[in-house]
C-alpha positions, 0 to 999 in steps of 0.5 A: 705650628704652621710657619708661612715663608717669603715664598708663599707671599710671593706666589700670590703676588704674582697671581695677583698680578697675573689676574690683575694683567689677564683682566686689563687684557680681556677688558682691552680685548672686549673695547677694541671688538665693540668698537670694531663691531660697531664700526663695521654696523655703522654702514649697514644702519646708515643706507638710505635710499630715495624712489623717483615719483614712478616707484620703478626700482631701476631708477632708484638713487642711493643717497648714503649719510656721510658716516656710512661714506667715512666708514666705506674710505677707512675700512671698507674700501682698504679692505676691497683694494686688499681682497682685490690683491690677495685675489689676483695673487691666488688667481695666478697660482690657481691658473693651471688648475683653472685651465685644465678645468676650463674656468679661467673666466669664472675664476679671474671673475670671482678672484679679481674683478668682482673685489676690484668692482667694489673697491672702483666702481661704486660711489662712496658708502653705496652699496651696489656697484655701478657709479650713482647717476642721477638725472 
């Protein structure tokens, strides 16, 4: 006759608790991932453009929706500002190597100017750099 000790039951209890904890962590991660994906996809779906009567793309005016502007303000702008600051740091670290290769201007443009322009020189919710000028 086999006798079960309390030790065996403790292992079952620990396994059940570990399983519950793992499932809660998995569910939380899945929810956070789904919400983040949804928020990041909003600006891509919300973009709409209006063309003038001539249909010339040079005169195309972007007319972003309100939730595109909110997503841009809360998600894209802080990330672009952080990319500008990090890019400036990387630019300073890479400056001796860029100077030896003769690519200081290109490195500065790619690491600092482009993310800075995307963060500060475009209308809220727009996808193209440059202010939204409607005449």
